[in-house]
C-alpha positions in Angstrom: -174.5 112.8 -60.7 -172.5 109.9 -62.2 -173.3 107.8 -59.7 -177.1 108.7 -59.6 -176.6 108.0 -63.3 -174.8 104.3 -62.6 -177.8 103.9 -60.9 -180.5 104.5 -62.8 -178.7 102.1 -65.6 -178.8 98.6 -63.9 -182.5 99.4 -62.9 -183.5 100.4 -66.5 -181.6 97.2 -67.7 -183.4 95.2 -65.3 -187.3 96.3 -66.3 -186.3 95.5 -70.3 -184.5 92.1 -69.7 -188.2 91.9 -67.3 -190.2 92.6 -70.0 -188.0 90.6 -73.0 -188.9 87.6 -70.7 -192.4 88.4 -70.0 -193.1 88.1 -73.8 -191.3 85.5 -74.4 -193.1 83.9 -71.9 -196.6 84.5 -73.0 -195.3 84.2 -77.0 -194.5 80.6 -75.9 -197.9 79.7 -74.2 -199.8 81.2 -77.0 -200.8 84.0 -74.7 -199.7 87.2 -77.5 -201.6 90.2 -77.1 -204.1 90.8 -80.1 -204.7 94.4 -81.4 -206.8 96.7 -79.9 -209.6 97.8 -81.7 -208.9 102.1 -81.2 -213.0 102.8 -82.5 -214.7 100.0 -80.6 -216.8 101.9 -77.9 -217.6 98.6 -75.8 -214.1 97.6 -75.7 -213.0 98.8 -72.1 -209.3 99.2 -73.1 -210.3 101.6 -76.0 -209.8 105.2 -76.3 -213.2 105.4 -77.8 -215.2 103.4 -74.8 -218.7 104.2 -74.5 -220.1 103.6 -70.9 -223.6 104.0 -71.2 -223.3 101.6 -74.5 -221.6 98.6 -72.4 -224.2 99.1 -69.0 -226.8 98.7 -72.1 -225.2 95.8 -73.7 -225.1 93.7 -70.3 -228.1 93.9 -69.6 -229.4 92.5 -72.2 -227.0 89.9 -72.9 -226.9 88.6 -69.1 -229.2 87.6 -66.3 -228.6 88.9 -62.7 -226.2 86.5 -61.4 -224.2 87.2 -64.3 -223.9 91.0 -64.0 -223.1 90.6 -60.5 -220.1 87.5 -61.1 -218.9 90.9 -63.6 -219.1 93.4 -60.9 -216.9 91.1 -58.4 -214.7 91.0 -61.7 -214.5 94.4 -62.4 -214.0 95.3 -58.7 -211.1 93.1 -58.2 -209.5 94.4 -61.3 -209.8 97.6 -59.9 -208.4 96.9 -57.0 -205.7 95.3 -58.8 -205.1 97.6 -61.1 -204.8 100.0 -57.9 -202.5 97.6 -56.7 -200.5 97.7 -59.1 -200.2 101.3 -59.2 -198.9 101.7 -55.6 -196.3 99.4 -57.0 -195.1 101.0 -59.4 -195.0 105.0 -57.4 -193.0 103.1 -55.1 -190.9 101.3 -57.2 -190.1 104.3 -59.1 -189.9 107.0 -56.5 -186.5 106.6 -56.2 -186.0 107.2 -60.1 -187.6 110.2 -60.2 -185.6 112.0 -57.3 -182.4 110.4 -58.8 -183.6 112.0 -62.2 -185.1 115.3 -60.0 -181.1 115.7 -58.2 -179.4 114.9 -61.7 -181.6 118.0 -63.4 -180.7 120.2 -61.0 -177.7 119.2 -61.1 -176.8 119.8 -64.3 -178.3 123.0 -64.4 -175.3 124.7 -62.2 -172.7 122.8 -63.9 -173.5 123.9 -67.6 -173.7 127.0 -66.0 -170.3 127.3 -65.0 -169.3 125.8 -68.4 -170.4 128.8 -70.2 -168.6 131.2 -68.0 -165.7 129.5 -68.8 -166.5 129.5 -72.1 -166.5 133.1 -72.8 -163.3 133.4 -71.3 -161.9 131.1 -73.5 -163.2 133.0 -76.7 -161.8 136.9 -75.3 -158.4 134.7 -74.7 -157.6 133.5 -77.9 -158.5 136.6 -79.6 -156.3 138.3 -77.5 -153.7 135.6 -78.6 -154.8 135.9 -82.0 -154.3 140.0 -82.5 -150.6 140.0 -81.0 -149.8 137.0 -83.4 -150.9 139.5 -86.0 -148.5 142.3 -84.1 -145.7 140.6 -84.2 -146.0 139.3 -88.0 -146.0 142.3 -89.2 -143.1 143.6 -87.0 -140.7 140.6 -88.1 -141.8 140.0 -91.5 -138.4 142.7 -93.1 -135.8 140.9 -90.6 -137.3 137.0 -91.4 -135.6 136.9 -95.1 -132.3 137.8 -93.8 -132.5 135.6 -90.9 -133.3 132.8 -93.3 -129.7 133.7 -95.3 -127.8 133.8 -91.9 -128.7 130.3 -91.4 -127.9 128.7 -94.7 -124.4 130.5 -94.4 -124.2 129.0 -91.2 -124.9 125.4 -92.0 -122.6 126.1 -94.9 -119.6 127.2 -92.7 -120.5 124.3 -90.2 -119.9 121.6 -93.7 -117.2 123.6 -95.0 -115.6 123.7 -91.5 -116.4 119.8 -90.9 -114.7 118.7 -94.0 -111.7 120.9 -93.2 -111.4 118.7 -89.9 -112.5 115.6 -91.4 -108.9 114.0 -91.5 -107.8 115.1 -87.8 -110.9 113.6 -87.1 -110.1 110.5 -88.7 -106.9 110.2 -88.1 -107.9 111.0 -83.8 -110.6 107.6 -84.4 -107.6 105.3 -85.5 -104.9 106.3 -82.7 -108.2 105.0 -80.5 -109.6 102.6 -82.4 -112.9 104.4 -82.8 -113.6 102.3 -86.6 -117.2 103.0 -86.3 -117.0 106.7 -85.9 -114.5 106.7 -88.6 -116.3 105.6 -91.0 -119.6 106.9 -90.1 -117.8 110.4 -90.6 -116.3 109.3 -93.8 -119.3 107.8 -95.4 -121.5 110.9 -94.6 -118.8 113.0 -96.8 -117.5 110.9 -99.2 -120.5 112.2 -101.8 -119.0 115.3 -101.4 -115.6 114.7 -101.5 -116.1 112.6 -104.7 -117.6 115.7 -106.1 -115.8 118.2 -105.5 -112.4 116.4 -106.0 -111.2 118.1 -109.0 -111.2 121.8 -106.6 -107.8 122.1 -105.0 -108.9 122.9 -101.5 -111.2 119.6 -101.9 -108.3 117.6 -103.8 -106.2 117.0 -100.4 -108.7 116.3 -98.0 -110.1 113.8 -100.3 -106.4 112.2 -100.2 -105.7 112.2 -96.7 -109.2 111.3 -96.0 -109.0 107.8 -98.4 -105.0 107.3 -97.0 -106.6 107.0 -93.2 -109.5 104.9 -94.3 -107.1 102.4 -96.4 -105.1 102.4 -92.7 -108.8 101.6 -91.2 -109.6 99.2 -93.3 -106.1 97.5 -92.9 -106.8 97.1 -88.5 -110.3 96.1 -89.9 -109.4 93.3 -91.9 -106.9 92.6 -89.1 -109.4 91.9 -86.5 -111.2 90.1 -88.5 -108.4 87.6 -89.7 -108.3 86.7 -85.6 -108.9 84.0 -84.6 -109.4 84.8 -80.6 -111.9 87.8 -82.2 -116.0 87.0 -80.8 -118.9 87.2 -83.0 -119.5 90.9 -82.5 -116.4 92.1 -82.8 -116.1 90.2 -86.7 -119.7 91.5 -87.1 -118.8 95.1 -86.6 -115.9 94.2 -88.4 -117.9 93.4 -91.3 -120.3 96.0 -91.3 -117.4 98.5 -91.4 -116.0 96.6 -94.2 -119.8 96.8 -96.5 -120.0 100.0 -96.0 -116.2 100.9 -97.3 -117.5 99.4 -100.3 -115.4 96.3 -99.9 -115.8 93.3 -102.0 -119.1 91.3 -100.6 -118.7 88.1 -102.2 -114.5 88.4 -100.6 -115.8 89.3 -97.5 -118.4 86.4 -97.4 -115.6 83.7 -98.1 -113.8 85.1 -95.2 -116.2 85.0 -92.5 -117.1 81.7 -93.3 -113.8 80.2 -93.4 -113.4 82.3 -89.6 -116.9 80.8 -88.6 -116.0 77.2 -89.3 -112.7 77.5 -87.6 -114.2 77.6 -83.8 -117.7 74.8 -85.5 -114.5 72.7 -86.9 -113.1 72.4 -83.2 -116.7 71.4 -81.9 -117.0 68.7 -84.5 -113.6 67.0 -83.8 -114.6 67.7 -79.9 -117.6 65.9 -80.4 -116.0 63.0 -82.7 -113.1 62.8 -79.8 -116.0 61.4 -77.5 -116.6 58.5 -79.7 -113.5 57.3 -78.9 -113.6 54.2 -75.9 -112.1 55.6 -73.0 -108.6 52.6 -72.5 -109.5 53.0 -68.9 -113.1 52.3 -68.2 -113.5 50.3 -71.0 -116.9 52.3 -72.7 -117.1 56.2 -74.0 -116.7 58.9 -72.1 -119.9 60.0 -71.8 -123.4 58.5 -72.5 -125.9 59.8 -75.2 -127.4 62.5 -73.5 -124.6 64.1 -72.4 -123.7 63.6 -76.3 -126.4 65.5 -77.5 -126.2 67.9 -75.2 -122.4 69.2 -75.9 -123.6 68.7 -79.7 -126.3 70.9 -79.5 -125.1 73.6 -76.9 -122.0 74.1 -78.6 -121.7 73.0 -82.3 -125.6 73.8 -82.9 -126.2 77.1 -80.7 -122.4 78.4 -82.4 -123.7 77.1 -85.8 -126.6 79.3 -85.3 -125.1 82.1 -84.1 -123.0 82.0 -87.4 -126.2 82.1 -89.5 -127.8 84.8 -87.3 -125.1 87.2 -87.7 -124.4 85.6 -91.2 -127.7 87.1 -92.8 -127.8 90.0 -90.6 -124.4 91.5 -92.4 -124.6 90.0 -95.7 -128.8 89.1 -96.1 -130.8 91.1 -94.3 -128.2 94.6 -95.0 -129.6 94.9 -98.6 -133.1 96.3 -97.7 -130.7 99.0 -95.8 -128.6 99.8 -99.1 -131.2 99.6 -100.9 -133.0 102.4 -99.6 -130.2 104.2 -99.2 -129.2 103.7 -102.6 -132.8 105.2 -103.2 -132.0 108.2 -100.9 -128.8 109.3 -103.1 -130.8 108.5 -106.4 -133.6 111.4 -105.1 -131.2 113.8 -103.8 -128.9 114.2 -106.6 -131.4 113.6 -109.0 -130.0 110.4 -110.7 -132.0 108.4 -113.6 -133.8 105.4 -112.4 -131.9 103.0 -115.1 -129.2 103.6 -113.1 -131.6 102.8 -109.1 -133.1 99.5 -111.2 -129.0 98.4 -112.3 -128.1 98.7 -108.5 -131.6 96.6 -107.0 -130.3 94.2 -109.9 -126.9 93.8 -108.3 -128.2 94.1 -105.1 -130.2 91.1 -106.0 -127.7 88.8 -107.5 -125.3 89.3 -104.6 -127.9 88.1 -102.4 -128.5 85.1 -104.0 -125.0 84.5 -104.3 -124.7 84.9 -100.2 -127.8 82.6 -99.7 -126.0 80.0 -101.8 -122.5 80.3 -99.8 -124.6 80.2 -96.9 -126.7 76.9 -97.8 -123.2 75.6 -99.0 -121.7 76.1 -95.6 -123.8 75.2 -93.6 -125.0 71.4 -94.9 -121.2 70.7 -96.0 -121.1 71.4 -91.4 -124.3 69.7 -90.6 -123.7 66.1 -93.0 -120.4 66.4 -90.2 -122.5 66.7 -86.9 -125.4 64.1 -88.6 -122.9 61.1 -88.8 -121.7 61.5 -86.0 -124.9 61.7 -83.5 -126.2 58.9 -86.1 -122.5 57.3 -85.4 -122.8 57.9 -81.3 -126.8 56.4 -81.1 -125.9 53.3 -83.2 -123.4 53.0 -80.8 -126.6 53.2 -78.3 -128.9 50.8 -80.2 -128.3 48.1 -78.0 -129.1 49.9 -74.6 -130.9 49.0 -71.6 -132.6 52.5 -70.3 -134.6 53.6 -73.9 -136.0 56.5 -72.0 -132.2 57.9 -72.0 -132.2 57.1 -75.9 -135.5 58.9 -76.7 -134.7 61.9 -74.6 -131.2 62.1 -76.9 -133.9 62.2 -80.3 -136.0 64.0 -79.0 -133.3 67.3 -77.7 -131.7 66.8 -81.2 -134.9 66.7 -82.9 -136.0 70.0 -81.1 -132.4 71.8 -81.2 -132.7 71.2 -85.0 -135.7 73.0 -85.4 -135.0 75.8 -83.6 -131.6 76.3 -86.4 -134.0 75.2 -89.1 -136.2 78.1 -88.1 -132.9 80.7 -89.4 -132.5 78.8 -92.9 -136.5 78.2 -94.0 -135.1 76.5 -97.1 -132.1 74.1 -95.6 -133.5 70.5 -95.8 -131.7 70.2 -92.7 -135.1 68.8 -91.0 -135.3 65.9 -93.7 -131.8 64.2 -93.2 -132.8 64.6 -88.9 -136.0 63.1 -89.6 -134.0 60.3 -91.7 -131.5 60.0 -88.1 -134.5 59.5 -86.1 -136.6 56.7 -88.1 -133.2 55.2 -88.5 -132.0 55.2 -85.0 -136.0 54.0 -84.1 -136.0 51.0 -86.5 -132.5 50.1 -85.0 -134.0 50.2 -81.8 -137.2 48.0 -83.0 -134.5 45.3 -84.0 -132.3 45.5 -80.4 -135.8 44.8 -79.4 -136.5 41.8 -81.0 -133.3 40.4 -80.7 -133.8 40.9 -76.7 -137.1 39.0 -77.1 -135.2 36.2 -79.1 -132.2 36.2 -76.5 -134.7 36.6 -73.3 -136.9 33.6 -75.1 -132.7 31.4 -75.2 -132.4 31.9 -71.7 -135.4 31.2 -70.6 -135.5 27.9 -72.9 -131.7 27.4 -70.7 -133.2 27.8 -67.4 -135.8 25.4 -68.4 -133.3 22.5 -69.4 -131.6 23.3 -65.9 -134.9 23.0 -64.0 -135.2 19.2 -65.2 -131.8 18.5 -65.8 -130.6 15.8 -62.3 -127.5 17.2 -60.6 -125.7 14.9 -59.1 -127.7 16.4 -55.5 -131.0 15.8 -57.1 -132.7 12.5 -56.5 -133.4 10.9 -59.5 -136.9 9.6 -59.2 -137.8 13.2 -57.4 -140.2 14.9 -60.4 -139.6 18.4 -60.9 -143.4 20.4 -61.0 -143.6 20.9 -65.0 -146.8 23.6 -64.5 -145.0 25.4 -62.6 -142.5 25.5 -64.8 -145.0 26.6 -67.9 -146.5 28.9 -66.3 -143.2 31.3 -64.7 -142.0 30.7 -68.8 -145.2 32.1 -69.7 -145.4 35.0 -67.1 -141.8 35.3 -67.9 -141.9 35.8 -71.8 -145.0 38.1 -71.2 -144.0 40.3 -69.0 -141.2 40.8 -71.0 -143.4 41.2 -74.0 -145.5 43.7 -72.0 -141.8 45.9 -70.6 -140.6 45.8 -74.2 -143.4 47.6 -75.6 -143.5 49.8 -72.4 -140.2 50.8 -73.9 -141.3 51.2 -77.5 -144.0 53.2 -75.8 -142.2 55.8 -75.5 -141.4 56.9 -78.5 -145.0 58.0 -79.5 -145.7 59.8 -75.8 -147.1 63.8 -77.4 -144.5 65.2 -75.5 -141.9 64.1 -78.2 -141.2 67.1 -81.5 -140.7 64.0 -83.9 -143.6 62.1 -82.7 -145.3 64.5 -85.3 -143.3 63.1 -87.9 -145.4 60.3 -90.2 -143.4 57.8 -89.7 -145.4 57.7 -86.6 -148.9 57.7 -87.5 -148.9 55.4 -89.5 -145.4 52.6 -90.4 -144.2 52.9 -86.8 -146.8 51.2 -85.0 -148.3 48.7 -87.8 -145.1 47.3 -89.8 -142.2 48.1 -86.6 -143.9 47.1 -83.8 -146.7 44.9 -84.3 -144.9 42.6 -87.6 -141.3 43.2 -87.1 -141.5 42.9 -82.7 -144.0 41.2 -81.6 -145.5 39.2 -84.3 -141.6 38.4 -85.9 -140.9 37.4 -81.6 -144.2 34.8 -81.9 -142.4 32.9 -85.2 -139.8 33.0 -83.9 -140.7 30.7 -81.0 -143.2 29.0 -83.5 -140.3 27.7 -85.6 -137.4 27.1 -82.5 -140.1 24.6 -81.2 -140.3 22.9 -85.0 -136.5 22.8 -84.8 -136.7 21.3 -81.7 -139.4 19.0 -82.6 -136.7 18.2 -86.0 -134.3 17.3 -83.5 -136.0 15.9 -80.2 -134.6 12.0 -80.6 -130.9 12.8 -80.0 -130.9 16.6 -78.2 -133.6 17.4 -76.4 -135.1 16.0 -73.2 -138.7 14.4 -73.0 -139.8 16.3 -70.3 -138.6 20.0 -72.2 -140.8 18.5 -75.0 -143.1 17.8 -73.4 -142.9 21.7 -71.7 -142.6 23.0 -75.0 -146.2 21.3 -76.2 -147.8 22.4 -73.6 -146.5 26.5 -74.0 -147.2 25.9 -77.2 -150.2 25.2 -77.0 -151.1 28.2 -74.3 -150.1 30.3 -76.4 -152.6 29.1 -79.4 -155.1 29.2 -77.2 -154.7 33.0 -75.6 -151.2 34.0 -75.1 -151.1 35.3 -78.7 -154.1 36.8 -78.7 -153.5 38.7 -75.5 -149.7 39.7 -77.2 -151.6 41.1 -80.0 -154.7 42.9 -78.6 -152.2 44.1 -76.4 -150.1 45.9 -78.9 -152.9 46.7 -81.4 -154.6 48.9 -78.1 -151.3 50.2 -76.9 -150.6 51.7 -80.6 -153.8 52.4 -82.0 -153.5 49.9 -84.7 -156.7 49.6 -87.0 -157.9 46.0 -88.3 -157.7 47.3 -92.0 -154.0 47.8 -91.2 -152.5 44.4 -90.0 -150.7 42.0 -92.3 -150.6 39.3 -90.5 -153.5 37.8 -89.1 -154.1 36.2 -85.5 -155.8 32.9 -86.8 -152.5 32.6 -89.1 -150.5 32.9 -86.4 -152.7 30.5 -84.1 -152.9 27.8 -86.5 -149.1 27.7 -86.7 -148.9 27.9 -82.9 -151.3 24.9 -82.5 -149.5 22.9 -85.5 -146.2 23.3 -84.1 -147.9 22.2 -80.8 -148.9 19.2 -82.3 -145.7 18.0 -83.6 -144.2 18.9 -80.4 -146.8 16.8 -78.9 -146.2 13.7 -81.4 -142.3 14.2 -81.0 -143.2 13.8 -76.9 -144.8 10.9 -77.2 -142.1 8.9 -79.8 -139.4 10.0 -77.6 -140.4 8.5 -74.6 -141.7 5.7 -76.2 -137.9 4.9 -77.6 -136.6 5.9 -74.7 -138.5 3.2 -72.6 -138.7 0.9 -75.9 -134.4 0.8 -76.2 -134.7 -0.2 -72.4 -136.7 -2.9 -73.6 -134.9 -4.3 -76.6 -131.5 -4.6 -75.2 -132.8 -6.7 -72.1 -134.7 -8.4 -75.2 -132.0 -9.1 -77.1 -128.8 -9.2 -74.7 -130.8 -12.7 -73.6 -130.7 -16.3 -74.2 -134.5 -17.6 -74.1 -133.1 -20.8 -74.8 -131.4 -21.8 -72.2 -133.7 -19.2 -69.6 -133.8 -20.4 -66.5 -137.4 -21.2 -65.0 -138.8 -17.9 -63.7 -139.2 -17.0 -60.2 -140.2 -12.9 -60.7 -140.6 -10.4 -63.6 -137.5 -9.1 -64.4 -136.4 -5.9 -63.1 -136.3 -4.7 -66.6 -140.5 -5.0 -66.8 -140.8 -3.0 -63.3 -138.8 0.1 -64.6 -140.9 -0.1 -67.9 -143.7 0.6 -65.5 -142.0 2.6 -63.4 -141.2 4.8 -66.6 -144.9 4.9 -67.8 -146.2 6.1 -64.3 -143.8 8.3 -64.4 -145.1 10.2 -67.6 -148.5 9.6 -66.8 -147.6 12.0 -63.5 -145.7 14.5 -65.4 -147.8 14.7 -68.9 -151.0 14.8 -65.6 -149.6 18.1 -64.2 -149.9 19.6 -67.8 -152.8 18.4 -69.4 -156.4 17.5 -67.8 -157.3 13.9 -68.1 -158.7 13.4 -71.3 -161.5 10.6 -72.1 -162.1 6.7 -71.4 -163.9 3.9 -72.3 -165.5 2.4 -69.2 -163.3 -0.2 -67.5 -164.7 -4.1 -66.8 -164.7 -5.1 -63.2 -161.8 -7.8 -63.5 -159.2 -5.6 -65.9 -156.5 -6.2 -62.9 -157.9 -9.3 -62.7 -157.2 -10.7 -65.8 -156.0 -14.4 -66.9 -154.8 -14.6 -70.2 -156.9 -15.5 -72.8 -154.7 -17.1 -75.5 -153.4 -19.3 -73.0 -156.6 -21.6 -72.9 -157.1 -20.7 -76.2 -154.5 -22.1 -77.1 -154.6 -24.9 -75.4 -157.9 -25.3 -77.0 -156.9 -25.7 -79.7 -154.5 -27.6 -79.8 -157.1 -30.5 -77.9 -159.7 -30.0 -80.9 -160.5 -33.2 -82.6 -160.7 -31.6 -86.1 -157.6 -30.1 -85.7 -156.4 -33.9 -86.4 -158.2 -33.9 -89.4 -156.3 -31.4 -91.0 -152.7 -32.1 -89.4 -151.6 -35.0 -91.9 -152.5 -33.0 -94.9 -152.1 -29.2 -94.6 -149.8 -28.7 -92.1 -151.9 -26.4 -90.1 -150.1 -24.5 -87.1 -150.5 -21.8 -84.8 -149.2 -18.4 -87.2 -152.5 -19.1 -89.6 -154.9 -19.5 -86.8 -153.4 -15.9 -85.4 -153.5 -14.4 -88.6 -156.6 -15.2 -88.9 -157.8 -13.5 -85.7 -156.3 -10.6 -86.6 -158.6 -10.6 -89.2 -161.5 -9.9 -87.3 -159.9 -8.0 -84.7 -160.0 -4.0 -84.6 -156.5 -2.7 -86.3 -154.3 -0.6 -83.6 -152.5 2.1 -85.4 -149.7 2.6 -83.1 -148.0 6.4 -84.2 -151.9 7.7 -85.0 -151.7 11.8 -83.9 -152.7 11.9 -80.1 -154.7 14.8 -78.7 -154.0 17.2 -76.2 -154.9 14.7 -73.1 -153.3 13.0 -70.6 -155.1 9.7 -71.7 -154.2 9.9 -75.4 -150.8 11.0 -74.8 -150.1 8.0 -72.6 -151.8 5.5 -74.4 -149.2 6.6 -77.3 -146.4 5.6 -74.9 -148.2 2.5 -74.2 -148.6 1.9 -77.9 -144.9 2.3 -78.5 -143.6 0.0 -76.1 -145.9 -2.9 -76.5 -145.4 -2.4 -80.2 -141.4 -2.7 -80.3 -141.7 -5.5 -77.2 -143.6 -7.5 -80.3 -141.2 -6.3 -82.6 -137.7 -7.7 -80.2 -140.2 -11.2 -79.4 -140.4 -12.3 -82.8 -137.0 -12.1 -84.0 -136.1 -14.4 -81.0 -136.2 -18.7 -80.8 -138.0 -19.0 -77.2 -137.7 -22.4 -75.2 -139.8 -23.6 -72.9 -138.6 -21.3 -69.5 -138.5 -18.1 -71.7 -141.8 -18.4 -73.2 -142.8 -19.0 -69.6 -140.7 -16.2 -68.4 -142.8 -13.8 -71.1 -145.9 -15.1 -69.5 -145.4 -13.9 -66.5 -143.8 -10.4 -68.4 -146.9 -9.8 -70.6 -149.3 -10.5 -66.9 -147.3 -8.2 -64.9 -147.9 -5.0 -67.4 -151.3 -6.3 -68.0 -152.0 -5.4 -64.4 -150.6 -1.8 -63.9 -150.6 -0.5 -67.6 -154.7 -0.9 -68.5 -155.3 1.8 -66.1 -153.2 4.5 -68.1 -154.3 4.0 -71.6 -158.0 4.9 -72.8 -159.0 1.4 -74.1 -157.7 -1.4 -71.7 -158.6 -3.9 -75.0 -155.6 -2.0 -76.5 -153.1 -3.1 -74.5 -154.7 -6.8 -74.1 -154.9 -7.0 -77.7 -151.6 -6.4 -77.8 -149.5 -8.5 -75.1 -152.5 -11.0 -77.1 -149.7 -10.7 -80.1 -146.6 -10.9 -77.7 -147.7 -14.2 -76.0 -149.1 -15.5 -79.7 -145.6 -14.6 -81.1 -143.4 -16.2 -78.4 -145.8 -19.1 -78.7 -144.7 -19.1 -82.6 -141.3 -18.5 -81.5 -141.0 -21.2 -79.1 -139.6 -24.9 -79.6 -141.7 -26.3 -77.2 -144.9 -24.7 -76.0 -145.3 -25.5 -72.0 -147.1 -23.0 -70.2 -147.3 -21.9 -66.9 -150.0 -22.3 -64.6 -152.3 -18.6 -64.1 -152.3 -19.2 -60.7 -148.0 -19.5 -59.8 -148.2 -16.2 -62.5 -150.3 -14.5 -60.0 -148.4 -15.5 -57.2 -145.3 -14.1 -59.2 -146.4 -10.9 -60.0 -147.8 -9.9 -56.6 -144.3 -11.2 -54.9 -143.1 -8.7 -58.0 
């Protein structure tokens, strides 16, 4: 029967579902059926349909062809209805059979149930009659039985009272203090009530004496250092049942528990001392935290739980017992309320004692944990420190659940924040030290050694790339280590500090931005000390590195930091523009310092060569001086170094005879001496070549020797060349020359002109400065005799 019903139910559900789906489709497409007029004789679906009227209407309204079409449509509808009827009969045939079987089974089952119900009714009537007979026969003896039962119960209680001293003594001898206290508590009120009766007075005295001995035994166990926590809890519970002062028991219990906890703290403190044999701490930070959690915090949690069970949660039991006793002996409600106030007051005192106890111990524990964590603030393995912090914070949360009102979590959060800030300072110092090491490596790489060829050049481009790559990788590694603090698996990552302040202030500002500013400051200091301590190559490398930081590296580092730590634009204290502008200014200063340092290095060589020579007694020049060849070599080497780091830059168009130019000052000066009008001014005005030179300067373009250079190869080398030629000019002005001294400087200047023009942005600059040098030579010469240009060319080609 049940199987058939279960088959029918899904089929009925499918029909309802199918009908509902059809109705929804009709509603969606606007095909809802209109209500049928029940009284319309012309509606074929109406119960009042009249076939004669319907046929007569069709004959009047439609033609023969339309009538034939209507007949065909109706024939089709009849066939469709027959087909639908057959389908419905076929689909519901099984349902009809199942329904018939179900009805047949129900008739049979109901017939059996009627027979069983009739038998049950007869049995209930017989039982009722028998119960009435028993009650009638036992009515007379029921009262006697109740009296005898009451007497028996009283006798049993009296027997228990008389046997109570012996029972208590036996429990004392066996050490079953719990049973003895239970017996005594059950009879205490009766003994106290009838203590004035002679028969109960002796029993009361004996019981009190035995109970006092039990109290002594319990206190001995309570003060024993070897007693376990379970034994302590049992002793305190029994003493409280015996109405020992709760406040004294609280103090003694906490004092006894503190001995074990102090041992745990002393053990932790012993691990803070360096091992003299190993030279370092005996255990790592993670093991230290584990021992603190598994030792001290576990014992503290067990102490708190036992204390609450004994002194705080027990108050509810005492309150319920007092209410039961008051109802039993019908005491006044004022007494009950007084007891409730006493219990509440005792609970408050016990809670305060526990809070003070826990706070004192946790202060020591926090100090030890923070001291150990601070010892590892410079540790290389940051993952170990993060795991230790997470384990410490997680176990502290579990202990906090036992004391919800305690502020231990605030202290724990403060420790986590202080350690995190200390780690951030460590990361900043590590980055600074790493940058210092990179500078030392760069100095070592460019410094010549005994076995190194002096003329062999270091690939400065690779050195800059390696330094920048090393710094960038170190920053990435540092960010990866710092990101361990923000992993969602860490319980302390939910602290508010890690939501904003950690990312924006400590990571972005105090580590990354501060490191970039430190790089900028170090490079600025190098600019200030470049004249005496730093090599020009190092200054050039740092200028390129600083330029790369300005253009791309700083932006990449800050963007990476913002993406990894989800820093919003409004939370950024230092903008990218501020940093890049400072970097650009420092790069410019470094480049100016490089030009100055490199120019001074070559200028010292020129000054020494000019000052150490006697130009009045100079021999006839046969070759280019070695110092000039050295000048060209140094400038060429400078050009190669700068070219490896900076792009070419803009240059003015070269003239076709730049390398073959002979100095126009020679012919111009000769012409000036031979011109006829010079003789006319000679007697009166004493006009000399110096005046002509100064007049010529008025119409020539001014050359700024110490102008700011651009970040290009041509501009940098041009600045060096200007300094060198200006130094040569100033040195010549201080010397008095002979005939051969003038000719030697002619050769030197021509040699410099042959090679230096290709390094500068405008060859006119070299020509102008060398013209000034030769003009000064003429002014300082006592016998002006120029060397033939052809001879100068031969000497320079041979040199």
